[in-house]
C-alpha positions as CSV (number, residue, x, y, z in Angstrom):
1,M,33.4,27.7,-55.0
2,K,34.0,26.2,-51.6
3,K,35.3,22.6,-51.5
4,A,32.3,21.2,-50.2
5,A,30.3,22.7,-53.0
6,A,32.9,21.6,-55.6
7,T,32.9,18.2,-54.3
8,R,29.3,18.0,-54.2
9,L,29.1,19.2,-58.1
10,N,31.9,16.8,-59.1
11,I,30.0,13.9,-57.5
12,L,26.6,15.0,-59.2
13,Q,28.5,15.7,-62.9
14,K,30.6,12.3,-62.7
15,A,27.4,10.4,-61.6
16,F,25.5,11.7,-64.3
17,E,27.8,11.0,-67.0
18,L,28.3,7.4,-65.5
19,I,24.4,6.9,-65.3
20,Y,23.8,8.6,-69.0
21,V,26.4,5.5,-70.4
22,K,25.1,2.8,-67.9
23,G,21.8,3.6,-66.7
24,Y,20.4,4.6,-63.3
25,R,19.7,1.4,-61.9
26,T,22.7,-0.4,-62.5
27,T,25.0,2.9,-61.8
28,S,26.2,1.6,-58.0
29,I,27.1,4.1,-55.8
30,D,30.6,2.3,-55.3
31,D,30.8,3.3,-59.2
32,I,30.0,6.6,-58.5
33,I,32.6,6.7,-55.7
34,A,35.4,5.0,-57.8
35,T,34.8,7.4,-60.9
36,T,34.8,10.8,-58.3
37,Q,37.6,9.5,-55.8
38,V,35.7,10.2,-53.3
39,T,35.4,8.5,-49.9
40,K,31.9,6.8,-48.9
41,G,31.8,9.3,-45.8
42,A,31.9,12.3,-48.3
43,F,29.0,10.7,-50.8
44,Y,27.4,10.2,-47.6
45,Y,28.0,13.8,-46.5
46,H,26.3,15.4,-49.5
47,F,23.7,12.8,-50.4
48,K,21.6,10.7,-47.9
49,N,21.2,8.0,-50.3
50,K,21.3,7.4,-54.5
51,D,17.7,8.4,-54.9
52,E,18.4,11.9,-53.3
53,M,21.6,12.2,-55.6
54,G,19.5,11.3,-58.9
55,L,16.7,13.9,-58.0
56,A,19.6,16.6,-57.2
57,I,21.1,15.5,-60.5
58,I,17.6,16.3,-62.5
59,H,17.1,19.5,-60.4
60,E,21.2,20.7,-61.0
61,I,22.2,19.4,-63.9
62,M,19.4,18.5,-66.2
63,K,17.3,21.4,-65.5
64,P,20.4,24.0,-65.9
65,S,21.4,22.1,-69.3
66,L,17.5,22.0,-70.3
67,T,17.3,26.1,-69.9
68,D,20.3,26.4,-71.9
69,S,19.3,24.2,-74.5
70,L,15.8,24.6,-75.0
71,I,14.5,27.5,-73.0
72,I,17.2,30.6,-73.9
73,P,16.7,30.1,-77.6
74,F,13.1,30.9,-77.2
75,Q,14.3,34.2,-75.7
76,K,16.7,35.0,-78.0
77,E,15.3,34.3,-81.2
78,P,11.8,35.9,-82.0
79,D,10.9,33.7,-84.8
80,P,9.7,30.3,-83.0
81,L,10.1,28.3,-85.7
82,Q,13.7,29.2,-86.3
83,A,14.3,28.9,-82.8
84,I,12.9,25.3,-82.5
85,Y,14.9,24.3,-85.6
86,Q,18.1,25.4,-84.2
87,S,17.6,24.2,-80.8
88,M,17.0,20.7,-82.5
89,H,19.7,21.2,-84.8
90,H,22.0,22.1,-81.6
91,L,21.4,19.1,-79.6
92,L,21.4,16.5,-82.8
93,L,24.5,17.5,-84.2
94,E,26.3,20.1,-82.0
95,D,25.9,19.1,-78.0
96,K,29.1,17.6,-77.5
97,L,27.6,15.9,-74.2
98,L,25.0,14.1,-75.8
99,K,25.8,10.9,-77.8
100,P,23.8,9.0,-80.4
101,E,24.4,5.7,-78.4
102,Y,23.1,6.7,-75.4
103,G,20.0,8.7,-76.4
104,C,18.6,11.6,-74.5
105,P,19.1,11.7,-70.9
106,A,15.9,12.9,-69.7
107,S,13.7,10.2,-71.9
108,N,16.2,7.7,-70.6
109,F,15.3,8.8,-66.8
110,T,11.8,8.9,-67.7
111,Q,11.9,5.5,-69.2
112,E,13.8,4.0,-66.4
113,M,12.7,5.3,-63.3
114,S,9.1,7.4,-63.7
115,P,7.1,3.8,-63.4
116,W,9.0,3.0,-60.2
117,H,9.6,6.4,-58.3
118,T,7.1,9.0,-57.8
119,D,9.8,11.6,-56.7
120,F,11.7,11.2,-60.1
121,N,8.5,11.2,-62.2
122,N,7.5,14.5,-60.9
123,A,10.9,16.1,-61.5
124,L,11.0,15.0,-64.9
125,D,7.6,15.9,-65.5
126,E,8.5,19.2,-64.4
127,L,11.3,19.1,-67.0
128,V,9.1,18.3,-69.7
129,D,6.5,20.8,-68.7
130,Q,8.8,23.9,-68.5
131,W,9.5,22.9,-72.4
132,K,6.4,22.6,-73.4
133,K,5.3,25.7,-71.6
134,T,8.0,27.5,-73.2
135,L,7.2,25.8,-76.9
136,I,3.4,26.8,-76.2
137,K,4.3,30.5,-75.4
138,A,6.6,31.0,-78.0
139,I,4.3,29.6,-80.6
140,N,1.6,31.7,-79.4
141,D,3.7,34.8,-79.5
142,G,4.7,33.6,-82.9
143,K,1.3,34.0,-84.0
144,K,0.6,37.3,-82.6
145,N,4.0,38.4,-84.4
146,G,3.2,37.1,-87.7
147,Y,5.8,34.2,-87.6
148,V,3.4,31.5,-87.0
149,R,0.0,30.5,-88.9
150,K,-2.8,31.8,-86.7
151,D,-4.7,28.4,-86.9
152,A,-1.6,26.6,-85.6
153,N,-2.4,24.6,-82.4
154,A,0.5,25.5,-79.9
155,V,-0.2,22.3,-77.7
156,Q,0.0,20.1,-80.6
157,V,2.9,21.4,-82.1
158,S,4.6,21.4,-78.7
159,L,4.0,17.9,-78.3
160,F,4.8,16.7,-81.4
161,V,8.2,18.7,-81.4
162,I,9.5,17.0,-78.2
163,S,8.0,13.6,-79.2
164,G,9.8,14.0,-82.1
165,Y,12.8,14.9,-80.3
166,W,12.7,11.9,-77.7
167,G,11.7,9.3,-80.8
168,I,14.7,10.2,-83.0
169,R,17.0,10.3,-79.9
170,N,15.9,6.3,-79.7
171,F,16.8,5.9,-83.0
172,G,20.0,7.2,-82.8
173,K,20.5,4.9,-79.8
174,L,19.6,1.6,-81.6
175,E,21.7,2.9,-84.9
176,N,24.7,4.4,-82.9
177,S,25.0,6.8,-85.6
178,R,23.8,10.5,-86.1
179,T,22.6,9.7,-89.7
180,V,19.2,9.4,-88.6
181,Y,19.2,12.5,-87.1
182,L,19.6,14.5,-90.4
183,A,16.7,12.9,-91.9
184,Y,14.6,13.7,-88.9
185,L,15.8,17.2,-89.2
186,K,15.0,18.0,-92.8
187,E,11.4,16.4,-91.9
188,L,11.3,18.5,-89.5
189,K,12.0,21.7,-91.4
190,N,9.3,20.7,-93.9
191,Y,7.0,20.2,-91.1
192,L,7.8,23.9,-89.5
193,D,7.5,25.6,-93.2
194,T,3.9,24.4,-93.3
195,L,3.1,26.3,-90.0
196,K,4.4,29.6,-91.7
């Protein structure tokens, strides 16, 4: 990786970590510069402004992470119900980047920026839409292959799973604890069992 590309990636990764902890609107360019130890000139070489950097975080940091955590498992596991449970378990209990006290980065960005910034709203909608389409396809494939009941509504199941994940992330944030995740995972398992 060339030095300029490495610098840009470093800015995005460090800015993502700061924004995840502090929020987008309360994280300043000066905070990002201090954390990344780049000059203002270097920052503005890579990004015209903070919003351009924020959109790059969504496309270049969050989207690949979403793909790794929520898309690829469905390509490897033929049973979509098992893939749903495994991906939720991983995100809630095993993922080292995601902390209970800070919630879900995509949800945080959505709540904070969507009402105020159309480009952020569109980028975040694209992220969630990719996840939803993956779930719908996996559930429909699971119906064809005998893993999921024929009468299961793939759209409803997908929305339920996504909203449940975002909701439990918020509970974890409020309680600053993974304990609530255990109750959610147990009930998620019960729900998924009804779809067999």
